[in-house]
Z-matrix of the N, CA and C atoms (Angstrom, degrees):
N
C 1 1.461
C 2 1.516 1 109.59
N 3 1.345 2 115.49 1 132.52
C 4 1.460 3 118.65 2 -175.00
C 5 1.525 4 112.18 3 -127.93
N 6 1.336 5 116.86 4 26.43
C 7 1.459 6 120.43 5 179.88
C 8 1.531 7 110.22 6 -91.23
N 9 1.332 8 115.71 7 131.95
C 10 1.463 9 122.93 8 -179.57
C 11 1.524 10 108.55 9 -121.95
N 12 1.334 11 116.47 10 135.12
C 13 1.462 12 121.32 11 177.02
C 14 1.518 13 109.32 12 -104.70
N 15 1.321 14 117.15 13 121.77
C 16 1.462 15 123.62 14 176.89
C 17 1.523 16 109.09 15 -109.97
N 18 1.331 17 116.58 16 125.11
C 19 1.463 18 121.67 17 176.34
C 20 1.523 19 106.86 18 -113.72
N 21 1.319 20 116.37 19 103.24
C 22 1.465 21 122.19 20 -171.01
C 23 1.529 22 108.44 21 -154.46
N 24 1.349 23 117.08 22 132.19
C 25 1.461 24 119.85 23 -179.13
C 26 1.525 25 113.12 24 -100.87
N 27 1.334 26 117.04 25 4.16
C 28 1.466 27 120.87 26 176.22
C 29 1.528 28 108.15 27 -93.78
N 30 1.339 29 118.60 28 111.28
C 31 1.465 30 120.57 29 -175.17
C 32 1.526 31 113.76 30 -62.86
N 33 1.336 32 117.72 31 -30.28
C 34 1.459 33 119.81 32 -179.07
C 35 1.523 34 110.74 33 -71.01
N 36 1.335 35 117.55 34 -42.36
C 37 1.465 36 120.41 35 176.91
C 38 1.519 37 109.89 36 -65.36
N 39 1.325 38 116.79 37 -40.97
C 40 1.463 39 120.66 38 177.77
C 41 1.521 40 111.11 39 -59.36
N 42 1.320 41 116.38 40 -45.11
C 43 1.469 42 120.32 41 179.64
C 44 1.529 43 111.34 42 -62.47
N 45 1.331 44 116.62 43 -42.68
C 46 1.463 45 121.30 44 -178.62
C 47 1.526 46 111.13 45 -64.11
N 48 1.326 47 117.01 46 -46.71
C 49 1.461 48 120.38 47 -178.17
C 50 1.522 49 111.12 48 -69.72
N 51 1.305 50 117.27 49 -37.71
C 52 1.466 51 120.42 50 178.06
C 53 1.526 52 110.26 51 -61.29
N 54 1.320 53 116.24 52 -42.32
C 55 1.462 54 121.44 53 179.20
C 56 1.523 55 111.10 54 -60.44
N 57 1.330 56 117.63 55 -46.93
C 58 1.462 57 121.27 56 -174.98
C 59 1.532 58 112.00 57 -74.97
N 60 1.314 59 117.83 58 -40.77
C 61 1.461 60 118.87 59 179.51
C 62 1.531 61 111.04 60 -66.49
N 63 1.322 62 116.57 61 -45.18
C 64 1.460 63 118.86 62 -177.30
C 65 1.516 64 112.30 63 -70.65
N 66 1.338 65 117.47 64 -25.43
C 67 1.463 66 119.52 65 176.07
C 68 1.520 67 111.51 66 -69.81
N 69 1.348 68 116.51 67 -17.35
C 70 1.466 69 121.38 68 178.91
C 71 1.533 70 111.45 69 -111.88
N 72 1.334 71 114.77 70 26.13
C 73 1.468 72 123.10 71 170.83
C 74 1.525 73 114.56 72 70.28
N 75 1.338 74 117.74 73 22.89
C 76 1.457 75 120.99 74 172.15
C 77 1.528 76 108.70 75 -96.63
N 78 1.328 77 116.34 76 145.21
C 79 1.451 78 121.82 77 174.18
C 80 1.521 79 108.32 78 -93.70
N 81 1.304 80 117.14 79 117.69
C 82 1.459 81 121.34 80 -176.88
C 83 1.518 82 110.14 81 -106.90
N 84 1.327 83 116.83 82 115.85
C 85 1.460 84 121.67 83 173.46
C 86 1.517 85 107.62 84 -98.14
N 87 1.313 86 117.51 85 134.51
C 88 1.456 87 121.19 86 -176.02
C 89 1.526 88 111.43 87 -116.05
N 90 1.349 89 114.98 88 142.76
C 91 1.460 90 122.67 89 174.54
C 92 1.523 91 107.69 90 -133.44
N 93 1.327 92 115.94 91 153.92
C 94 1.468 93 119.15 92 -177.79
C 95 1.518 94 112.77 93 -107.67
N 96 1.347 95 118.24 94 -7.08
C 97 1.464 96 119.53 95 177.94
C 98 1.520 97 109.98 96 -150.13
N 99 1.337 98 115.16 97 170.11
C 100 1.443 99 121.26 98 -173.97
C 101 1.513 100 114.33 99 -67.64
N 102 1.328 101 116.86 100 -40.36
C 103 1.458 102 119.99 101 -178.82
C 104 1.530 103 110.82 102 -61.23
N 105 1.334 104 116.24 103 -43.63
C 106 1.455 105 121.11 104 178.66
C 107 1.525 106 110.96 105 -64.13
N 108 1.342 107 116.28 106 -38.92
C 109 1.460 108 120.75 107 -178.87
C 110 1.524 109 112.05 108 -66.19
N 111 1.332 110 116.84 109 -44.72
C 112 1.456 111 120.49 110 -179.18
C 113 1.523 112 110.52 111 -65.70
N 114 1.337 113 116.52 112 -38.02
C 115 1.467 114 120.12 113 177.02
C 116 1.527 115 110.47 114 -62.67
N 117 1.329 116 117.11 115 -40.69
C 118 1.466 117 120.73 116 178.84
C 119 1.521 118 110.84 117 -66.31
N 120 1.330 119 116.30 118 -40.10
C 121 1.466 120 120.66 119 -179.38
C 122 1.523 121 111.25 120 -65.12
N 123 1.332 122 117.42 121 -30.40
C 124 1.459 123 121.71 122 -178.70
C 125 1.528 124 111.61 123 -67.72
N 126 1.330 125 117.44 124 -29.74
C 127 1.469 126 119.70 125 -172.59
C 128 1.530 127 113.25 126 -112.27
N 129 1.333 128 117.96 127 -10.62
C 130 1.458 129 120.37 128 -179.26
C 131 1.534 130 110.12 129 -128.47
N 132 1.313 131 115.94 130 157.95
C 133 1.464 132 121.35 131 178.13
C 134 1.526 133 108.43 132 -108.62
N 135 1.349 134 115.34 133 132.30
C 136 1.459 135 120.59 134 -176.88
C 137 1.526 136 110.13 135 -123.93
N 138 1.328 137 114.97 136 148.65
C 139 1.463 138 121.09 137 178.29
C 140 1.524 139 111.57 138 -87.57
N 141 1.346 140 117.39 139 -18.15
C 142 1.464 141 122.02 140 -177.66
C 143 1.513 142 109.20 141 -158.65
N 144 1.340 143 115.98 142 140.69
C 145 1.457 144 121.67 143 172.92
C 146 1.526 145 108.59 144 -115.98
N 147 1.330 146 116.37 145 135.00
C 148 1.459 147 122.30 146 174.92
C 149 1.525 148 106.95 147 -120.05
N 150 1.340 149 116.31 148 115.27
C 151 1.462 150 121.32 149 -172.13
C 152 1.525 151 111.40 150 -116.90
N 153 1.318 152 116.10 151 122.95
C 154 1.465 153 119.73 152 169.47
C 155 1.522 154 107.83 153 -73.79
N 156 1.314 155 118.13 154 138.16
C 157 1.466 156 120.13 155 -178.87
C 158 1.526 157 110.98 156 -74.12
N 159 1.334 158 117.52 157 -44.13
C 160 1.466 159 121.12 158 -176.45
C 161 1.521 160 109.65 159 -89.96
N 162 1.337 161 115.26 160 104.01
C 163 1.455 162 121.53 161 -177.68
C 164 1.526 163 109.35 162 -136.29
N 165 1.326 164 117.52 163 157.00
C 166 1.478 165 119.06 164 172.69
C 167 1.523 166 109.54 165 -69.12
N 168 1.325 167 116.68 166 142.85
C 169 1.467 168 119.72 167 -178.50
C 170 1.520 169 110.32 168 74.22
N 171 1.324 170 116.67 169 -128.39
C 172 1.458 171 120.70 170 177.73
C 173 1.519 172 109.86 171 -64.26
N 174 1.352 173 117.04 172 130.87
C 175 1.463 174 118.15 173 176.64
C 176 1.527 175 110.40 174 -85.95
N 177 1.315 176 115.66 175 174.16
C 178 1.459 177 120.02 176 -175.47
C 179 1.516 178 113.85 177 -60.86
N 180 1.327 179 117.67 178 -36.60
C 181 1.458 180 120.13 179 179.70
C 182 1.526 181 111.26 180 -66.92
N 183 1.342 182 116.19 181 -38.91
C 184 1.460 183 119.69 182 177.37
C 185 1.524 184 110.71 183 -65.71
N 186 1.327 185 116.62 184 -39.41
C 187 1.464 186 120.42 185 176.73
C 188 1.521 187 109.96 186 -62.72
N 189 1.331 188 116.54 187 -44.82
C 190 1.464 189 121.60 188 179.55
C 191 1.525 190 110.37 189 -57.14
N 192 1.320 191 116.98 190 -44.96
C 193 1.463 192 120.94 191 -178.82
C 194 1.525 193 110.97 192 -63.35
N 195 1.331 194 117.44 193 -42.39
C 196 1.464 195 121.64 194 179.59
C 197 1.523 196 110.96 195 -65.81
N 198 1.343 197 116.20 196 -44.42
C 199 1.470 198 120.27 197 -179.72
C 200 1.512 199 110.99 198 -64.15
N 201 1.345 200 117.28 199 -40.68
C 202 1.466 201 120.57 200 -179.16
C 203 1.529 202 111.66 201 -63.94
N 204 1.329 203 117.05 202 -29.80
C 205 1.464 204 119.80 203 177.16
C 206 1.523 205 110.99 204 -70.74
N 207 1.328 206 116.77 205 -22.60
C 208 1.453 207 121.57 206 -179.44
C 209 1.528 208 112.58 207 -96.69
N 210 1.320 209 117.09 208 -31.05
C 211 1.462 210 122.18 209 -176.27
C 212 1.522 211 108.48 210 -145.81
N 213 1.332 212 116.47 211 116.94
C 214 1.461 213 120.85 212 -174.82
C 215 1.524 214 113.04 213 -81.19
N 216 1.327 215 117.87 214 -14.40
C 217 1.459 216 118.38 215 -167.39
C 218 1.528 217 116.35 216 -123.25
N 219 1.327 218 119.04 217 -13.64
C 220 1.461 219 118.17 218 179.37
C 221 1.526 220 108.88 219 -60.55
N 222 1.337 221 118.83 220 129.15
C 223 1.469 222 121.03 221 -179.09
C 224 1.532 223 111.42 222 -64.49
N 225 1.334 224 115.49 223 137.78
C 226 1.467 225 121.66 224 179.95
C 227 1.523 226 109.40 225 -128.28
N 228 1.329 227 115.35 226 127.95
C 229 1.464 228 122.11 227 174.33
C 230 1.523 229 108.50 228 -113.96
N 231 1.337 230 116.09 229 134.33
C 232 1.454 231 121.32 230 179.15
C 233 1.530 232 110.30 231 -100.97
N 234 1.342 233 115.93 232 139.95
C 235 1.460 234 122.22 233 174.66
C 236 1.526 235 108.58 234 -118.92
N 237 1.315 236 116.88 235 136.46
C 238 1.457 237 119.00 236 176.91
C 239 1.515 238 111.53 237 -159.02
N 240 1.312 239 114.99 238 155.81
C 241 1.468 240 120.62 239 175.10
C 242 1.511 241 110.56 240 -88.73
N 243 1.350 242 117.22 241 -4.73
C 244 1.457 243 121.52 242 179.54
C 245 1.521 244 110.01 243 -91.99
N 246 1.325 245 116.13 244 133.52
C 247 1.458 246 120.30 245 178.65
C 248 1.516 247 112.25 246 -105.14
N 249 1.339 248 116.68 247 16.77
C 250 1.451 249 120.22 248 -176.10
C 251 1.529 250 111.08 249 -66.48
N 252 1.318 251 115.91 250 135.67
C 253 1.461 252 120.86 251 178.62
C 254 1.521 253 110.80 252 -59.29
N 255 1.330 254 117.32 253 -37.51
C 256 1.462 255 120.26 254 -178.22
C 257 1.519 256 111.36 255 -63.08
N 258 1.349 257 117.31 256 -35.49
C 259 1.466 258 120.62 257 177.25
C 260 1.516 259 111.02 258 -65.55
N 261 1.327 260 115.98 259 -41.35
C 262 1.452 261 120.07 260 -179.64
C 263 1.519 262 111.14 261 -65.16
N 264 1.321 263 116.27 262 -46.20
C 265 1.464 264 120.42 263 -179.06
C 266 1.522 265 110.50 264 -64.08
N 267 1.353 266 116.95 265 -44.54
C 268 1.454 267 120.30 266 -179.50
C 269 1.522 268 111.13 267 -62.69
N 270 1.323 269 117.23 268 -38.57
C 271 1.459 270 120.25 269 177.85
C 272 1.525 271 110.93 270 -59.83
N 273 1.324 272 116.82 271 -44.32
C 274 1.457 273 121.05 272 179.46
C 275 1.517 274 110.63 273 -66.76
N 276 1.331 275 116.77 274 -40.05
C 277 1.456 276 120.88 275 -179.79
C 278 1.525 277 111.18 276 -62.91
N 279 1.328 278 116.90 277 -34.31
C 280 1.458 279 120.90 278 -178.87
C 281 1.524 280 112.66 279 -79.19
N 282 1.343 281 116.18 280 -7.60
C 283 1.458 282 118.83 281 175.71
C 284 1.515 283 115.31 282 112.54
N 285 1.346 284 118.04 283 4.80
C 286 1.464 285 119.36 284 176.11
C 287 1.526 286 109.62 285 -67.44
N 288 1.328 287 115.46 286 153.33
C 289 1.458 288 120.64 287 -177.49
C 290 1.523 289 113.12 288 -102.43
N 291 1.319 290 117.13 289 -21.24
C 292 1.461 291 120.31 290 179.11
C 293 1.520 292 108.15 291 -155.25
N 294 1.331 293 115.27 292 164.52
C 295 1.453 294 121.58 293 -173.30
C 296 1.526 295 107.72 294 -146.30
N 297 1.333 296 116.74 295 122.55
C 298 1.464 297 121.20 296 -178.42
C 299 1.524 298 108.50 297 -123.94
N 300 1.328 299 115.80 298 129.22
C 301 1.461 300 121.76 299 -178.05
C 302 1.526 301 110.71 300 -94.98
N 303 1.317 302 116.41 301 133.91
C 304 1.465 303 121.55 302 174.64
C 305 1.529 304 109.58 303 -79.16
N 306 1.321 305 118.74 304 147.54
C 307 1.467 306 126.13 305 -7.79
C 308 1.526 307 110.70 306 -72.96
N 309 1.305 308 116.87 307 144.17
C 310 1.457 309 121.11 308 -177.03
C 311 1.523 310 110.28 309 -118.95
N 312 1.323 311 115.33 310 157.87
C 313 1.454 312 120.88 311 172.99
C 314 1.521 313 108.49 312 -83.63
N 315 1.310 314 117.10 313 127.93
C 316 1.463 315 120.39 314 -174.44
C 317 1.527 316 111.85 315 -63.51
N 318 1.325 317 118.04 316 -33.90
C 319 1.468 318 120.12 317 -179.70
C 320 1.529 319 110.70 318 -68.12
N 321 1.346 320 116.24 319 -39.45
C 322 1.455 321 118.86 320 178.02
C 323 1.526 322 110.47 321 -67.08
N 324 1.334 323 116.93 322 -43.37
C 325 1.459 324 119.09 323 179.76
C 326 1.520 325 110.81 324 -60.84
N 327 1.334 326 117.25 325 -43.35
C 328 1.463 327 120.15 326 179.98
C 329 1.517 328 111.16 327 -63.62
N 330 1.337 329 117.00 328 -39.01
C 331 1.465 330 120.27 329 179.43
C 332 1.519 331 110.64 330 -64.44
N 333 1.324 332 116.93 331 -41.23
C 334 1.461 333 120.24 332 179.93
C 335 1.524 334 111.07 333 -70.58
N 336 1.322 335 116.36 334 -36.70
C 337 1.470 336 119.91 335 176.53
C 338 1.524 337 110.54 336 -63.29
N 339 1.316 338 117.16 337 -42.54
C 340 1.469 339 120.47 338 179.73
C 341 1.520 340 111.08 339 -64.95
N 342 1.343 341 116.93 340 -35.85
C 343 1.463 342 119.92 341 177.35
C 344 1.526 343 110.37 342 -62.51
N 345 1.333 344 117.01 343 -41.28
C 346 1.460 345 120.48 344 178.05
C 347 1.523 346 110.93 345 -68.16
N 348 1.317 347 117.33 346 -38.63
C 349 1.464 348 121.00 347 178.51
C 350 1.522 349 111.03 348 -64.58
N 351 1.346 350 116.77 349 -39.93
C 352 1.469 351 119.61 350 178.28
C 353 1.515 352 110.63 351 -64.51
N 354 1.337 353 116.32 352 -43.02
C 355 1.456 354 119.56 353 -179.89
C 356 1.523 355 110.83 354 -64.19
N 357 1.340 356 116.28 355 -39.87
C 358 1.454 357 119.89 356 178.66
C 359 1.515 358 112.34 357 -64.06
N 360 1.337 359 116.92 358 -40.16
C 361 1.468 360 119.75 359 -179.99
C 362 1.520 361 111.13 360 -68.58
N 363 1.335 362 117.71 361 -34.44
C 364 1.469 363 120.27 362 176.82
C 365 1.517 364 110.39 363 -65.06
N 366 1.355 365 116.08 364 -39.37
C 367 1.464 366 118.72 365 178.50
C 368 1.522 367 110.62 366 -62.25
N 369 1.335 368 117.89 367 -44.77
C 370 1.459 369 120.72 368 -179.92
C 371 1.515 370 111.09 369 -62.44
N 372 1.333 371 116.97 370 -39.57
C 373 1.460 372 120.59 371 -178.32
C 374 1.514 373 112.48 372 -68.50
N 375 1.335 374 116.73 373 -29.55
C 376 1.465 375 120.09 374 -174.35
C 377 1.519 376 113.62 375 -100.67
N 378 1.338 377 118.44 376 -0.04
C 379 1.456 378 119.97 377 -175.91
C 380 1.528 379 112.65 378 -57.24
N 381 1.321 380 115.96 379 -38.62
C 382 1.462 381 119.00 380 -176.24
C 383 1.512 382 112.55 381 -67.25
N 384 1.332 383 118.05 382 -16.94
C 385 1.457 384 121.40 383 -179.94
C 386 1.530 385 112.88 384 -96.01
N 387 1.330 386 116.25 385 -1.58
C 388 1.455 387 120.45 386 -173.11
C 389 1.525 388 111.76 387 -97.96
N 390 1.325 389 117.35 388 49.32
C 391 1.451 390 119.80 389 -173.17
C 392 1.524 391 113.42 390 -108.85
N 393 1.300 392 118.79 391 0.65
C 394 1.454 393 120.14 392 -176.40
C 395 1.526 394 110.92 393 -80.46
N 396 1.352 395 115.30 394 142.27
C 397 1.454 396 121.27 395 176.19
C 398 1.526 397 109.79 396 -92.41
N 399 1.313 398 115.99 397 154.88
C 400 1.461 399 121.78 398 175.66
C 401 1.529 400 107.17 399 -122.38
N 402 1.319 401 115.75 400 127.55
C 403 1.461 402 120.94 401 178.31
C 404 1.516 403 109.42 402 -126.19
N 405 1.331 404 116.38 403 128.63
C 406 1.459 405 121.27 404 177.13
C 407 1.518 406 108.11 405 -146.42
N 408 1.330 407 115.42 406 118.40
C 409 1.471 408 120.60 407 -175.27
C 410 1.524 409 109.50 408 53.32
N 411 1.338 410 117.58 409 -120.66
C 412 1.469 411 120.46 410 -177.82
C 413 1.524 412 113.33 411 -94.88
N 414 1.336 413 116.53 412 5.34
C 415 1.464 414 121.20 413 -176.96
C 416 1.523 415 110.56 414 -99.80
N 417 1.333 416 116.30 415 131.29
C 418 1.464 417 122.19 416 175.84
C 419 1.525 418 107.93 417 -127.45
N 420 1.339 419 115.97 418 127.06
C 421 1.468 420 121.84 419 178.67
C 422 1.519 421 107.75 420 -114.79
N 423 1.319 422 116.35 421 117.44
C 424 1.464 423 122.92 422 177.93
C 425 1.519 424 107.97 423 -99.32
N 426 1.330 425 115.55 424 101.45
C 427 1.459 426 120.22 425 -174.94
C 428 1.516 427 112.09 426 -72.07
N 429 1.325 428 117.18 427 -30.41
C 430 1.465 429 120.25 428 -179.28
C 431 1.519 430 110.65 429 -66.54
N 432 1.340 431 116.48 430 -44.66
C 433 1.461 432 121.17 431 -177.74
C 434 1.528 433 112.48 432 -91.97
N 435 1.336 434 116.01 433 -2.58
C 436 1.463 435 121.23 434 179.63
C 437 1.524 436 111.88 435 56.10
N 438 1.336 437 115.38 436 50.90
C 439 1.453 438 119.72 437 177.39
C 440 1.523 439 109.06 438 -142.35
N 441 1.318 440 116.06 439 161.38
C 442 1.460 441 121.22 440 178.71
C 443 1.525 442 108.32 441 -140.44
N 444 1.324 443 115.77 442 152.39
C 445 1.461 444 120.16 443 178.83
C 446 1.518 445 109.28 444 -138.03
N 447 1.310 446 115.82 445 152.45
C 448 1.460 447 122.51 446 178.03
C 449 1.528 448 107.22 447 -131.11
N 450 1.329 449 115.67 448 127.14
C 451 1.466 450 120.93 449 -176.85
C 452 1.528 451 111.46 450 51.17
N 453 1.358 452 113.61 451 41.64
C 454 1.466 453 124.08 452 176.64
C 455 1.527 454 113.56 453 66.48
N 456 1.317 455 117.13 454 16.80
C 457 1.458 456 122.06 455 175.60
C 458 1.531 457 108.83 456 -113.80
N 459 1.331 458 116.93 457 125.63
C 460 1.457 459 120.28 458 -178.45
C 461 1.522 460 111.12 459 -64.00
N 462 1.323 461 115.18 460 136.17
C 463 1.461 462 121.33 461 179.14
C 464 1.523 463 110.38 462 -86.39
N 465 1.315 464 115.89 463 138.90
C 466 1.462 465 121.62 464 175.98
C 467 1.527 466 107.55 465 -90.86
N 468 1.341 467 116.14 466 93.82
C 469 1.459 468 121.92 467 -174.76
C 470 1.522 469 110.75 468 -114.45
N 471 1.335 470 115.87 469 142.27
C 472 1.457 471 119.86 470 169.92
C 473 1.529 472 107.93 471 -74.00
N 474 1.345 473 118.45 472 162.79
C 475 1.465 474 119.61 473 178.40
C 476 1.523 475 113.28 474 -55.13
N 477 1.323 476 117.48 475 -41.71
C 478 1.461 477 119.91 476 -178.38
C 479 1.521 478 111.04 477 -71.39
N 480 1.332 479 117.88 478 -34.95
C 481 1.466 480 120.15 479 175.31
C 482 1.519 481 110.54 480 -63.08
N 483 1.337 482 116.42 481 -42.66
C 484 1.464 483 119.34 482 178.43
C 485 1.528 484 110.54 483 -63.05
N 486 1.331 485 117.00 484 -46.18
C 487 1.465 486 120.36 485 -179.33
C 488 1.522 487 111.16 486 -60.78
N 489 1.328 488 116.75 487 -40.32
C 490 1.463 489 120.86 488 179.26
C 491 1.523 490 110.51 489 -65.17
N 492 1.315 491 116.71 490 -45.90
C 493 1.465 492 120.42 491 178.86
C 494 1.527 493 110.82 492 -62.39
N 495 1.319 494 117.09 493 -43.60
C 496 1.462 495 121.10 494 -179.63
C 497 1.523 496 111.33 495 -62.96
N 498 1.333 497 117.09 496 -43.70
C 499 1.461 498 120.51 497 -179.81
C 500 1.523 499 111.19 498 -60.62
N 501 1.318 500 116.28 499 -48.63
C 502 1.461 501 119.70 500 -178.70
C 503 1.524 502 111.26 501 -65.17
N 504 1.337 503 116.58 502 -45.70
C 505 1.467 504 120.23 503 -177.01
C 506 1.524 505 112.03 504 -68.40
N 507 1.317 506 117.75 505 -25.46
C 508 1.466 507 121.08 506 178.46
C 509 1.520 508 112.41 507 -75.26
N 510 1.335 509 115.95 508 -13.59
C 511 1.467 510 120.92 509 -177.70
C 512 1.527 511 109.51 510 -133.99
N 513 1.336 512 117.94 511 63.01
C 514 1.474 513 120.81 512 -175.81
C 515 1.519 514 112.22 513 -58.70
N 516 1.327 515 114.82 514 135.07
C 517 1.457 516 120.53 515 178.50
C 518 1.513 517 114.29 516 87.80
N 519 1.324 518 117.86 517 -14.66
C 520 1.467 519 120.80 518 -178.94
C 521 1.526 520 109.75 519 -85.84
N 522 1.324 521 116.13 520 127.10
C 523 1.463 522 120.90 521 -179.75
C 524 1.519 523 110.54 522 -89.29
N 525 1.330 524 115.45 523 132.40
C 526 1.464 525 122.34 524 175.46
C 527 1.522 526 108.29 525 -116.88
N 528 1.313 527 116.58 526 135.36
C 529 1.460 528 119.72 527 173.34
C 530 1.515 529 108.96 528 -74.31
N 531 1.321 530 116.57 529 161.73
C 532 1.460 531 119.90 530 178.19
C 533 1.526 532 110.54 531 -62.20
N 534 1.324 533 117.06 532 -37.39
C 535 1.460 534 120.65 533 178.96
C 536 1.524 535 110.41 534 -63.81
N 537 1.332 536 117.75 535 -42.45
C 538 1.462 537 121.40 536 178.83
C 539 1.521 538 111.28 537 -62.89
N 540 1.343 539 116.26 538 -43.69
C 541 1.459 540 119.97 539 -179.39
C 542 1.522 541 110.75 540 -65.12
N 543 1.320 542 116.90 541 -40.33
C 544 1.453 543 121.07 542 179.01
C 545 1.521 544 110.78 543 -61.95
N 546 1.318 545 115.72 544 -44.00
C 547 1.463 546 120.41 545 -178.78
C 548 1.521 547 111.25 546 -68.86
N 549 1.339 548 117.17 547 -40.19
C 550 1.461 549 120.67 548 -177.82
C 551 1.526 550 112.68 549 -71.60
N 552 1.326 551 117.20 550 -36.80
C 553 1.460 552 120.20 551 -175.89
C 554 1.519 553 113.50 552 -85.44
N 555 1.334 554 116.74 553 -32.60
C 556 1.453 555 119.18 554 179.48
C 557 1.521 556 112.79 555 -103.51
N 558 1.318 557 117.00 556 -8.39
C 559 1.452 558 119.98 557 174.86
C 560 1.517 559 114.89 558 84.83
N 561 1.322 560 117.19 559 -22.91
C 562 1.465 561 122.50 560 179.59
C 563 1.514 562 107.72 561 -134.85
N 564 1.321 563 117.72 562 135.67
C 565 1.465 564 121.01 563 -179.02
C 566 1.526 565 110.42 564 -74.92
N 567 1.312 566 116.09 565 141.77
C 568 1.453 567 122.73 566 176.02
C 569 1.523 568 107.96 567 -119.80
N 570 1.322 569 119.29 568 86.49
C 571 1.464 570 120.28 569 -178.69
C 572 1.521 571 110.72 570 -55.38
N 573 1.331 572 115.49 571 132.90
C 574 1.452 573 120.39 572 179.28
C 575 1.509 574 114.32 573 92.57
N 576 1.339 575 117.26 574 -6.46
C 577 1.463 576 119.58 575 -177.81
C 578 1.523 577 112.24 576 -116.94
N 579 1.336 578 116.03 577 24.55
C 580 1.461 579 119.84 578 178.93
C 581 1.530 580 112.16 579 -63.41
N 582 1.363 581 117.53 580 -21.50
C 583 1.453 582 119.31 581 179.45
C 584 1.529 583 111.94 582 -65.81
N 585 1.356 584 117.17 583 -14.66
C 586 1.463 585 119.99 584 172.61
C 587 1.518 586 109.86 585 -60.41
N 588 1.345 587 116.90 586 -39.32
C 589 1.462 588 121.00 587 177.22
C 590 1.521 589 110.13 588 -64.24
N 591 1.322 590 116.92 589 -41.97
C 592 1.467 591 120.24 590 179.77
C 593 1.518 592 110.90 591 -58.32
N 594 1.325 593 117.57 592 -43.12
C 595 1.465 594 120.05 593 -179.62
C 596 1.521 595 110.92 594 -66.23
N 597 1.337 596 117.70 595 -36.00
C 598 1.466 597 120.75 596 176.88
C 599 1.535 598 110.47 597 -66.65
N 600 1.327 599 116.23 598 -42.80
C 601 1.469 600 120.44 599 178.35
C 602 1.530 601 110.19 600 -61.00
N 603 1.325 602 116.72 601 -44.32
C 604 1.459 603 120.70 602 -178.96
C 605 1.522 604 111.25 603 -61.93
N 606 1.337 605 116.83 604 -41.87
C 607 1.463 606 119.92 605 179.85
C 608 1.529 607 111.14 606 -67.86
N 609 1.336 608 116.46 607 -39.26
C 610 1.466 609 119.59 608 176.84
C 611 1.526 610 110.85 609 -61.28
N 612 1.311 611 116.11 610 -44.85
C 613 1.472 612 119.47 611 -179.33
C 614 1.530 613 111.21 612 -62.23
N 615 1.308 614 117.34 613 -40.26
C 616 1.461 615 120.19 614 178.05
C 617 1.529 616 110.55 615 -59.69
N 618 1.332 617 116.03 616 -35.28
C 619 1.459 618 120.53 617 -176.13
C 620 1.527 619 113.88 618 -81.99
N 621 1.357 620 117.65 619 -27.29
C 622 1.466 621 117.82 620 -173.25
C 623 1.523 622 114.55 621 -117.31
N 624 1.325 623 118.17 622 -21.50
C 625 1.457 624 119.60 623 -175.40
C 626 1.534 625 111.38 624 -90.11
N 627 1.318 626 116.53 625 137.99
C 628 1.462 627 121.52 626 175.43
C 629 1.514 628 110.95 627 -75.39
N 630 1.331 629 116.56 628 -38.91
C 631 1.463 630 122.45 629 -179.13
C 632 1.528 631 108.18 630 -128.48
N 633 1.314 632 116.40 631 109.32
C 634 1.467 633 120.40 632 -177.96
C 635 1.523 634 112.16 633 -65.07
N 636 1.318 635 118.02 634 -23.44
C 637 1.461 636 121.15 635 179.69
C 638 1.530 637 112.25 636 -82.80
N 639 1.338 638 115.83 637 -11.03
C 640 1.462 639 120.36 638 178.72
C 641 1.533 640 108.70 639 -141.89
N 642 1.350 641 116.55 640 68.31
C 643 1.466 642 119.75 641 -175.49
C 644 1.533 643 111.88 642 -63.76
N 645 1.340 644 115.63 643 143.50
C 646 1.455 645 122.20 644 -179.18
C 647 1.532 646 112.70 645 -108.18
N 648 1.316 647 117.03 646 -13.70
C 649 1.457 648 120.42 647 -174.70
C 650 1.534 649 112.11 648 -112.18
N 651 1.317 650 116.32 649 -65.02
C 652 1.466 651 120.54 650 -179.07
C 653 1.518 652 108.98 651 -99.14
N 654 1.320 653 115.70 652 115.62
C 655 1.454 654 121.82 653 -174.45
C 656 1.528 655 110.92 654 -107.94
N 657 1.316 656 115.76 655 155.34
C 658 1.462 657 121.72 656 177.14
C 659 1.519 658 109.74 657 -98.55
N 660 1.322 659 116.18 658 128.92
C 661 1.463 660 121.67 659 169.96
C 662 1.522 661 105.90 660 -95.60
N 663 1.310 662 116.54 661 99.66
C 664 1.463 663 121.17 662 -168.10
C 665 1.521 664 112.01 663 -56.54
N 666 1.324 665 114.56 664 129.68
C 667 1.456 666 121.03 665 179.42
C 668 1.509 667 114.15 666 79.55
N 669 1.351 668 117.21 667 -2.05
C 670 1.459 669 119.89 668 -176.37
C 671 1.519 670 112.31 669 -124.33
N 672 1.343 671 117.05 670 -56.36
C 673 1.447 672 119.77 671 -177.14
C 674 1.499 673 112.36 672 168.89
N 675 1.338 674 116.69 673 -135.34
C 676 1.455 675 121.80 674 -175.34
C 677 1.528 676 110.59 675 -133.49
N 678 1.346 677 114.44 676 154.42
C 679 1.466 678 120.18 677 177.52
C 680 1.514 679 108.78 678 -147.51
N 681 1.342 680 116.35 679 160.75
C 682 1.447 681 121.12 680 175.31
C 683 1.541 682 108.42 681 -94.84
N 684 1.322 683 116.49 682 144.68
C 685 1.452 684 120.61 683 -176.54
C 686 1.525 685 110.99 684 -59.34
N 687 1.323 686 115.49 685 145.20
C 688 1.458 687 121.40 686 176.09
C 689 1.523 688 111.27 687 -87.31
């Protein structure tokens, strides 16, 4: 699948991206506001979404949140003229996979878009193999249904929290640095934003650990990163 949805109200940026995507055999559908974008997403399937944050009506972050509630895995790239760290962190927290600040270099944006498209296609190709459950103590992770439960109570996890828990639990005892986890879960490294992983780890521990001072599931490898208990 090579369809890309661009939600952008700047006609010059739209023209530039349409030119470059279509020159590389991608079909680019464009929308100028959030309502139009969500309506398009309801009836069409896309391999990548590119969302401008500053839009009339629903902004890009609100669109991202709505889309993530409908689809946990479609790659999402955010575009904005704001370089604020809080915007970048919030975008990642809401489930975005990459973040590009305007003005941007078109070659870099295309390279990052292709990286997200490759990751998305790998996920689609491997979905049929992702049916194994993981059980450890009172924790059960159902990879097929993308849900987890603790002491027979379903956990309320965001898509990224689930992916983080699944990655760690699939490799018990293996330590991952925050940078590695950020790169593996979002597909592109964000230097300086490794604390996003820390906040995800903290929220996971609150949801699954009985005693935060003596965690039994997600452990800290001091000075290195995090690992799942063996």
